[in-house]
N, CA, C and O atoms as CSV, one atom per row, in Angstrom:
chain,resi,resn,atom,element,x,y,z
A,1,UNK,N,N,32.562,17.898,-2.296
A,1,UNK,CA,C,32.171,17.809,-0.894
A,1,UNK,C,C,30.644,17.853,-0.821
A,1,UNK,O,O,30.022,18.813,-1.275
A,2,UNK,N,N,30.062,16.834,-0.261
A,2,UNK,CA,C,28.606,16.796,-0.210
A,2,UNK,C,C,28.084,17.614,0.970
A,2,UNK,O,O,28.846,18.112,1.799
A,3,UNK,N,N,26.775,17.730,1.012
A,3,UNK,CA,C,26.113,18.577,1.999
A,3,UNK,C,C,26.347,18.099,3.432
A,3,UNK,O,O,26.568,18.912,4.329
A,4,UNK,N,N,26.299,16.793,3.648
A,4,UNK,CA,C,26.454,16.252,5.002
A,4,UNK,C,C,27.853,16.498,5.548
A,4,UNK,O,O,28.012,16.868,6.712
A,5,UNK,N,N,28.858,16.296,4.719
A,5,UNK,CA,C,30.221,16.528,5.206
A,5,UNK,C,C,30.474,18.011,5.451
A,5,UNK,O,O,31.230,18.366,6.355
A,6,UNK,N,N,29.853,18.876,4.662
A,6,UNK,CA,C,29.979,20.319,4.901
A,6,UNK,C,C,29.334,20.703,6.230
A,6,UNK,O,O,29.898,21.483,6.996
A,7,UNK,N,N,28.142,20.149,6.501
A,7,UNK,CA,C,27.467,20.440,7.765
A,7,UNK,C,C,28.242,19.896,8.965
A,7,UNK,O,O,28.308,20.543,10.011
A,8,UNK,N,N,28.823,18.717,8.813
A,8,UNK,CA,C,29.625,18.164,9.902
A,8,UNK,C,C,30.887,18.992,10.133
A,8,UNK,O,O,31.309,19.173,11.275
A,9,UNK,N,N,31.485,19.492,9.063
A,9,UNK,CA,C,32.649,20.363,9.210
A,9,UNK,C,C,32.277,21.644,9.944
A,9,UNK,O,O,33.008,22.098,10.824
A,10,UNK,N,N,31.135,22.224,9.579
A,10,UNK,CA,C,30.669,23.432,10.270
A,10,UNK,C,C,30.395,23.139,11.740
A,10,UNK,O,O,30.703,23.962,12.602
A,11,UNK,N,N,29.819,21.975,12.034
A,11,UNK,CA,C,29.535,21.647,13.436
A,11,UNK,C,C,30.821,21.455,14.233
A,11,UNK,O,O,30.896,21.866,15.391
A,12,UNK,N,N,31.845,20.829,13.619
A,12,UNK,CA,C,33.128,20.679,14.313
A,12,UNK,C,C,33.798,22.027,14.536
A,12,UNK,O,O,34.419,22.249,15.575
A,13,UNK,N,N,33.677,22.923,13.569
A,13,UNK,CA,C,34.254,24.263,13.720
A,13,UNK,C,C,33.540,25.025,14.831
A,13,UNK,O,O,34.186,25.689,15.642
A,14,UNK,N,N,32.211,24.934,14.874
A,14,UNK,CA,C,31.455,25.584,15.948
A,14,UNK,C,C,31.854,25.043,17.315
A,14,UNK,O,O,32.068,25.806,18.257
A,15,UNK,N,N,31.949,23.735,17.412
A,15,UNK,CA,C,32.337,23.134,18.687
A,15,UNK,C,C,33.760,23.549,19.072
A,15,UNK,O,O,34.024,23.856,20.234
A,16,UNK,N,N,34.669,23.557,18.103
A,16,UNK,CA,C,36.051,23.940,18.383
A,16,UNK,C,C,36.176,25.388,18.814
A,16,UNK,O,O,36.927,25.698,19.739
A,17,UNK,N,N,35.444,26.287,18.148
A,17,UNK,CA,C,35.477,27.698,18.550
A,17,UNK,C,C,34.909,27.892,19.951
A,17,UNK,O,O,35.430,28.680,20.740
A,18,UNK,N,N,33.836,27.163,20.251
A,18,UNK,CA,C,33.261,27.250,21.593
A,18,UNK,C,C,34.215,26.725,22.648
A,18,UNK,O,O,34.358,27.326,23.713
A,19,UNK,N,N,34.874,25.603,22.360
A,19,UNK,CA,C,35.839,25.037,23.303
A,19,UNK,C,C,37.016,25.982,23.501
A,19,UNK,O,O,37.475,26.183,24.625
A,20,UNK,N,N,37.495,26.552,22.423
A,20,UNK,CA,C,38.592,27.516,22.523
A,20,UNK,C,C,38.184,28.726,23.355
A,20,UNK,O,O,38.970,29.229,24.158
A,21,UNK,N,N,36.957,29.189,23.161
A,21,UNK,CA,C,36.469,30.331,23.934
A,21,UNK,C,C,36.343,30.025,25.414
A,21,UNK,O,O,36.639,30.881,26.247
A,22,UNK,N,N,35.909,28.819,25.757
A,22,UNK,CA,C,35.787,28.444,27.172
A,22,UNK,C,C,37.164,28.334,27.814
A,22,UNK,O,O,37.350,28.722,28.967
A,23,UNK,N,N,38.134,27.804,27.062
A,23,UNK,CA,C,39.476,27.618,27.613
A,23,UNK,C,C,40.212,28.939,27.745
A,23,UNK,O,O,40.878,29.177,28.753
A,24,UNK,N,N,40.104,29.804,26.742
A,24,UNK,CA,C,40.914,31.024,26.688
A,24,UNK,C,C,40.307,32.159,27.506
A,24,UNK,O,O,41.015,32.822,28.263
A,25,UNK,N,N,39.020,32.386,27.363
A,25,UNK,CA,C,38.387,33.545,28.002
A,25,UNK,C,C,38.064,33.263,29.462
A,25,UNK,O,O,37.767,32.124,29.821
A,26,UNK,N,N,38.118,34.274,30.293
A,26,UNK,CA,C,37.810,34.124,31.706
A,26,UNK,C,C,36.556,34.892,32.109
A,26,UNK,O,O,36.169,34.869,33.277
A,27,UNK,N,N,35.915,35.573,31.158
A,27,UNK,CA,C,34.689,36.303,31.424
A,27,UNK,C,C,33.538,35.295,31.513
A,27,UNK,O,O,33.363,34.468,30.618
A,28,UNK,N,N,32.759,35.366,32.588
A,28,UNK,CA,C,31.708,34.379,32.815
A,28,UNK,C,C,30.636,34.393,31.731
A,28,UNK,O,O,30.185,33.331,31.300
A,29,UNK,N,N,30.221,35.578,31.282
A,29,UNK,CA,C,29.190,35.651,30.256
A,29,UNK,C,C,29.700,35.131,28.915
A,29,UNK,O,O,28.964,34.464,28.188
A,30,UNK,N,N,30.952,35.434,28.585
A,30,UNK,CA,C,31.531,34.925,27.341
A,30,UNK,C,C,31.680,33.412,27.418
A,30,UNK,O,O,31.482,32.719,26.420
A,31,UNK,N,N,32.024,32.899,28.585
A,31,UNK,CA,C,32.129,31.444,28.742
A,31,UNK,C,C,30.758,30.772,28.555
A,31,UNK,O,O,30.676,29.705,27.947
A,32,UNK,N,N,29.697,31.381,29.065
A,32,UNK,CA,C,28.356,30.836,28.863
A,32,UNK,C,C,27.987,30.845,27.379
A,32,UNK,O,O,27.424,29.876,26.872
A,33,UNK,N,N,28.305,31.937,26.687
A,33,UNK,CA,C,28.003,31.994,25.253
A,33,UNK,C,C,28.801,30.961,24.476
A,33,UNK,O,O,28.288,30.375,23.522
A,34,UNK,N,N,30.041,30.731,24.867
A,34,UNK,CA,C,30.859,29.731,24.187
A,34,UNK,C,C,30.338,28.321,24.449
A,34,UNK,O,O,30.409,27.465,23.568
A,35,UNK,N,N,29.822,28.072,25.639
A,35,UNK,CA,C,29.223,26.768,25.913
A,35,UNK,C,C,27.972,26.553,25.059
A,35,UNK,O,O,27.714,25.439,24.602
A,36,UNK,N,N,27.203,27.609,24.846
A,36,UNK,CA,C,26.037,27.505,23.968
A,36,UNK,C,C,26.463,27.269,22.525
A,36,UNK,O,O,25.784,26.558,21.783
A,37,UNK,N,N,27.582,27.861,22.124
A,37,UNK,CA,C,28.110,27.631,20.780
A,37,UNK,C,C,28.521,26.173,20.610
A,37,UNK,O,O,28.278,25.574,19.563
A,38,UNK,N,N,29.142,25.605,21.638
A,38,UNK,CA,C,29.494,24.185,21.603
A,38,UNK,C,C,28.236,23.317,21.494
A,38,UNK,O,O,28.207,22.348,20.735
A,39,UNK,N,N,27.216,23.668,22.245
A,39,UNK,CA,C,25.970,22.914,22.221
A,39,UNK,C,C,25.310,22.990,20.846
A,39,UNK,O,O,24.746,22.003,20.375
A,40,UNK,N,N,25.377,24.146,20.205
A,40,UNK,CA,C,24.809,24.277,18.866
A,40,UNK,C,C,25.589,23.465,17.841
A,40,UNK,O,O,25.002,22.954,16.887
A,41,UNK,N,N,26.893,23.338,18.019
A,41,UNK,CA,C,27.683,22.482,17.144
A,41,UNK,C,C,27.275,21.028,17.269
A,41,UNK,O,O,27.173,20.321,16.267
A,42,UNK,N,N,27.044,20.581,18.486
A,42,UNK,CA,C,26.590,19.202,18.707
A,42,UNK,C,C,25.194,18.999,18.122
A,42,UNK,O,O,24.913,17.961,17.523
A,43,UNK,N,N,24.325,19.990,18.296
A,43,UNK,CA,C,22.977,19.883,17.740
A,43,UNK,C,C,23.007,19.791,16.223
A,43,UNK,O,O,22.248,19.020,15.634
A,44,UNK,N,N,23.872,20.565,15.588
A,44,UNK,CA,C,23.982,20.516,14.130
A,44,UNK,C,C,24.451,19.147,13.658
A,44,UNK,O,O,23.963,18.636,12.650
A,45,UNK,N,N,25.389,18.554,14.376
A,45,UNK,CA,C,25.845,17.223,13.977
A,45,UNK,C,C,24.750,16.174,14.209
A,45,UNK,O,O,24.611,15.246,13.412
A,46,UNK,N,N,23.978,16.308,15.281
A,46,UNK,CA,C,22.872,15.375,15.518
A,46,UNK,C,C,21.821,15.460,14.414
A,46,UNK,O,O,21.325,14.436,13.946
A,47,UNK,N,N,21.486,16.668,14.004
A,47,UNK,CA,C,20.500,16.841,12.942
A,47,UNK,C,C,21.040,16.304,11.625
A,47,UNK,O,O,20.294,15.715,10.843
A,48,UNK,N,N,22.333,16.501,11.372
A,48,UNK,CA,C,22.936,15.998,10.140
A,48,UNK,C,C,22.903,14.478,10.094
A,48,UNK,O,O,22.547,13.896,9.069
A,49,UNK,N,N,23.270,13.834,11.189
A,49,UNK,CA,C,23.231,12.376,11.229
A,49,UNK,C,C,21.798,11.847,11.135
A,49,UNK,O,O,21.554,10.822,10.497
A,50,UNK,N,N,20.856,12.541,11.765
A,50,UNK,CA,C,19.462,12.117,11.695
A,50,UNK,C,C,18.941,12.233,10.266
A,50,UNK,O,O,18.173,11.384,9.813
A,51,UNK,N,N,19.350,13.267,9.563
A,51,UNK,CA,C,18.911,13.452,8.184
A,51,UNK,C,C,19.549,12.421,7.262
A,51,UNK,O,O,18.911,11.943,6.324
A,52,UNK,N,N,20.795,12.082,7.523
A,52,UNK,CA,C,21.481,11.078,6.708
A,52,UNK,C,C,20.824,9.713,6.821
A,52,UNK,O,O,20.679,9.004,5.825
A,53,UNK,N,N,20.431,9.348,8.021
A,53,UNK,CA,C,19.880,8.019,8.265
A,53,UNK,C,C,18.356,7.983,8.219
A,53,UNK,O,O,17.752,6.946,8.492
A,54,UNK,N,N,17.735,9.104,7.878
A,54,UNK,CA,C,16.277,9.198,7.787
A,54,UNK,C,C,15.584,8.760,9.074
A,54,UNK,O,O,14.590,8.034,9.038
A,55,UNK,N,N,16.119,9.209,10.216
A,55,UNK,CA,C,15.557,8.891,11.526
A,55,UNK,C,C,15.095,10.182,12.195
A,55,UNK,O,O,15.663,11.246,11.949
A,56,UNK,N,N,14.098,10.094,13.013
A,56,UNK,CA,C,13.623,11.258,13.752
A,56,UNK,C,C,14.222,11.342,15.157
A,56,UNK,O,O,13.998,12.318,15.873
A,57,UNK,N,N,14.976,10.328,15.546
A,57,UNK,CA,C,15.528,10.300,16.903
A,57,UNK,C,C,16.443,11.493,17.166
A,57,UNK,O,O,16.382,12.092,18.239
A,58,UNK,N,N,17.279,11.841,16.209
A,58,UNK,CA,C,18.199,12.965,16.382
A,58,UNK,C,C,17.474,14.278,16.511
A,58,UNK,O,O,17.864,15.125,17.315
A,59,UNK,N,N,16.415,14.468,15.726
A,59,UNK,CA,C,15.641,15.712,15.792
A,59,UNK,C,C,14.917,15.839,17.128
A,59,UNK,O,O,14.836,16.931,17.691
A,60,UNK,N,N,14.397,14.737,17.631
A,60,UNK,CA,C,13.728,14.754,18.935
A,60,UNK,C,C,14.739,15.064,20.037
A,60,UNK,O,O,14.446,15.823,20.960
A,61,UNK,N,N,15.924,14.475,19.935
A,61,UNK,CA,C,16.970,14.736,20.920
A,61,UNK,C,C,17.402,16.196,20.896
A,61,UNK,O,O,17.656,16.785,21.946
A,62,UNK,N,N,17.487,16.780,19.712
A,62,UNK,CA,C,17.839,18.202,19.595
A,62,UNK,C,C,16.764,19.059,20.240
A,62,UNK,O,O,17.081,20.038,20.917
A,63,UNK,N,N,15.505,18.714,20.046
A,63,UNK,CA,C,14.421,19.457,20.683
A,63,UNK,C,C,14.539,19.408,22.204
A,63,UNK,O,O,14.353,20.424,22.874
A,64,UNK,N,N,14.844,18.242,22.747
A,64,UNK,CA,C,15.021,18.117,24.194
A,64,UNK,C,C,16.240,18.893,24.680
A,64,UNK,O,O,16.218,19.476,25.764
A,65,UNK,N,N,17.308,18.900,23.874
A,65,UNK,CA,C,18.505,19.660,24.234
A,65,UNK,C,C,18.207,21.147,24.252
A,65,UNK,O,O,18.715,21.866,25.112
A,66,UNK,N,N,17.385,21.627,23.308
A,66,UNK,CA,C,16.997,23.042,23.310
A,66,UNK,C,C,16.234,23.403,24.581
A,66,UNK,O,O,16.426,24.484,25.138
A,67,UNK,N,N,15.378,22.508,25.034
A,67,UNK,CA,C,14.625,22.770,26.266
A,67,UNK,C,C,15.566,22.840,27.466
A,67,UNK,O,O,15.441,23.729,28.307
A,68,UNK,N,N,16.500,21.909,27.542
A,68,UNK,CA,C,17.467,21.909,28.647
A,68,UNK,C,C,18.364,23.142,28.576
A,68,UNK,O,O,18.677,23.732,29.610
A,69,UNK,N,N,18.784,23.541,27.371
A,69,UNK,CA,C,19.649,24.709,27.221
A,69,UNK,C,C,18.922,25.988,27.622
A,69,UNK,O,O,19.517,26.873,28.237
A,70,UNK,N,N,17.651,26.092,27.281
A,70,UNK,CA,C,16.884,27.274,27.665
A,70,UNK,C,C,16.729,27.363,29.179
A,70,UNK,O,O,16.846,28.445,29.754
A,71,UNK,N,N,16.468,26.238,29.820
A,71,UNK,CA,C,16.346,26.263,31.279
A,71,UNK,C,C,17.701,26.502,31.940
A,71,UNK,O,O,17.776,27.140,32.990
A,72,UNK,N,N,18.771,25.992,31.329
A,72,UNK,CA,C,20.111,26.233,31.875
A,72,UNK,C,C,20.462,27.715,31.828
A,72,UNK,O,O,21.012,28.256,32.787
A,73,UNK,N,N,20.149,28.363,30.727
A,73,UNK,CA,C,20.419,29.800,30.616
A,73,UNK,C,C,19.524,30.585,31.567
A,73,UNK,O,O,19.958,31.575,32.156
A,74,UNK,N,N,18.288,30.152,31.717
A,74,UNK,CA,C,17.375,30.845,32.631
A,74,UNK,C,C,17.855,30.762,34.074
A,74,UNK,O,O,17.537,31.635,34.881
A,75,UNK,N,N,18.612,29.729,34.407
A,75,UNK,CA,C,19.155,29.600,35.761
A,75,UNK,C,C,20.545,30.216,35.859
A,75,UNK,O,O,20.870,30.829,36.875
A,76,UNK,N,N,21.373,30.069,34.824
A,76,UNK,CA,C,22.769,30.518,34.894
A,76,UNK,C,C,22.903,32.035,34.871
A,76,UNK,O,O,23.733,32.587,35.595
A,77,UNK,N,N,22.117,32.711,34.068
A,77,UNK,CA,C,22.237,34.171,33.967
A,77,UNK,C,C,21.944,34.858,35.302
A,77,UNK,O,O,22.726,35.722,35.699
A,78,UNK,N,N,20.868,34.527,36.017
A,78,UNK,CA,C,20.682,35.160,37.338
A,78,UNK,C,C,21.792,34.829,38.336
A,78,UNK,O,O,22.156,35.675,39.153
A,79,UNK,N,N,22.335,33.604,38.280
A,79,UNK,CA,C,23.432,33.254,39.179
A,79,UNK,C,C,24.658,34.115,38.868
A,79,UNK,O,O,25.312,34.623,39.779
A,80,UNK,N,N,24.962,34.275,37.590
A,80,UNK,CA,C,26.105,35.116,37.197
A,80,UNK,C,C,25.866,36.558,37.617
A,80,UNK,O,O,26.783,37.219,38.105
A,81,UNK,N,N,24.650,37.051,37.436
A,81,UNK,CA,C,24.360,38.432,37.838
A,81,UNK,C,C,24.485,38.621,39.339
A,81,UNK,O,O,24.962,39.664,39.788
A,82,UNK,N,N,24.069,37.636,40.127
A,82,UNK,CA,C,24.250,37.724,41.579
A,82,UNK,C,C,25.725,37.688,41.957
A,82,UNK,O,O,26.153,38.413,42.856
A,83,UNK,N,N,26.503,36.853,41.282
A,83,UNK,CA,C,27.943,36.812,41.559
A,83,UNK,C,C,28.618,38.130,41.205
A,83,UNK,O,O,29.498,38.596,41.928
A,84,UNK,N,N,28.207,38.724,40.101
A,84,UNK,CA,C,28.789,40.009,39.701
A,84,UNK,C,C,28.397,41.095,40.685
A,84,UNK,O,O,29.216,41.947,41.029
A,85,UNK,N,N,27.166,41.073,41.136
A,85,UNK,CA,C,26.733,42.071,42.103
A,85,UNK,C,C,27.504,41.932,43.412
A,85,UNK,O,O,27.818,42.927,44.066
A,86,UNK,N,N,27.805,40.689,43.787
A,86,UNK,CA,C,28.540,40.446,45.033
A,86,UNK,C,C,30.039,40.691,44.876
A,86,UNK,O,O,30.658,41.319,45.735
A,87,UNK,N,N,30.621,40.202,43.792
A,87,UNK,CA,C,32.070,40.283,43.641
A,87,UNK,C,C,32.572,41.426,42.797
A,87,UNK,O,O,33.779,41.669,42.762
A,88,UNK,N,N,31.688,42.145,42.109
A,88,UNK,CA,C,32.029,43.295,41.262
A,88,UNK,C,C,32.970,42.950,40.110
A,88,UNK,O,O,33.699,43.825,39.642
A,89,UNK,N,N,32.978,41.698,39.637
A,89,UNK,CA,C,33.811,41.319,38.506
A,89,UNK,C,C,33.185,40.133,37.778
A,89,UNK,O,O,32.439,39.346,38.362
A,90,UNK,N,N,33.509,40.023,36.474
A,90,UNK,CA,C,33.062,38.891,35.675
A,90,UNK,C,C,34.160,37.858,35.489
A,90,UNK,O,O,33.962,36.871,34.781
A,91,UNK,N,N,35.308,38.065,36.108
A,91,UNK,CA,C,36.435,37.143,35.967
A,91,UNK,C,C,36.148,35.856,36.722
A,91,UNK,O,O,35.816,35.884,37.907
A,92,UNK,N,N,36.277,34.723,36.030
A,92,UNK,CA,C,35.976,33.434,36.653
A,92,UNK,C,C,36.981,33.090,37.743
A,92,UNK,O,O,36.631,32.378,38.683
A,93,UNK,N,N,38.208,33.567,37.652
A,93,UNK,CA,C,39.219,33.278,38.666
A,93,UNK,C,C,38.942,33.945,39.997
A,93,UNK,O,O,39.458,33.508,41.026
A,94,UNK,N,N,38.138,34.992,39.996
A,94,UNK,CA,C,37.842,35.698,41.236
A,94,UNK,C,C,36.917,34.888,42.143
A,94,UNK,O,O,36.801,35.178,43.333
A,95,UNK,N,N,36.262,33.875,41.583
A,95,UNK,CA,C,35.323,33.084,42.357
A,95,UNK,C,C,35.869,31.720,42.722
A,95,UNK,O,O,35.100,30.790,42.962
A,96,UNK,N,N,37.175,31.587,42.767
A,96,UNK,CA,C,37.803,30.306,43.106
A,96,UNK,C,C,37.523,29.928,44.571
A,96,UNK,O,O,37.545,28.747,44.915
A,97,UNK,N,N,37.267,30.896,45.411
A,97,UNK,CA,C,36.976,30.623,46.811
A,97,UNK,C,C,35.615,29.997,47.048
A,97,UNK,O,O,35.316,29.592,48.171
A,98,UNK,N,N,34.782,29.906,46.018
A,98,UNK,CA,C,33.456,29.330,46.153
A,98,UNK,C,C,33.448,27.813,46.078
A,98,UNK,O,O,32.401,27.186,46.241
A,99,UNK,N,N,34.611,27.221,45.833
A,99,UNK,CA,C,34.664,25.761,45.753
A,99,UNK,C,C,34.323,25.175,47.102
A,99,UNK,O,O,34.828,25.628,48.130
A,100,UNK,N,N,33.477,24.180,47.105
A,100,UNK,CA,C,33.028,23.649,48.366
A,100,UNK,C,C,33.313,22.243,48.479
A,100,UNK,O,O,32.995,21.629,49.498
C-alpha cells in the first residue's frame, strides 16, 4: 500500500467518522466538531491529490478552506452559546421551532 492510498484511506475514515457523528449525535457542539472532522478529511484528500499531481491548486484551496472554517467557527460558537443561554440545552431537537 503506497503513501497516497494510505492518506486517502485516512481521509475517507475521517470523513466517515465525522458524518457518523453528525448523524448520530444531537449535541450542537459535538455536531460542530464532527463537521470540522469531515472538513479535515476533505482537506487531507485535496492535499494528497495535489501532491500526486504536483499541482499547487489543491494546497491553495485547502488554505482558503481553512480561512472559511476559522470564520465559520468564529460565527457558529457564539450562536450556539446564545442558543444554549436561551434554551438551556445543547440538544439540536430542542431548536426545531426556529425553522423559518
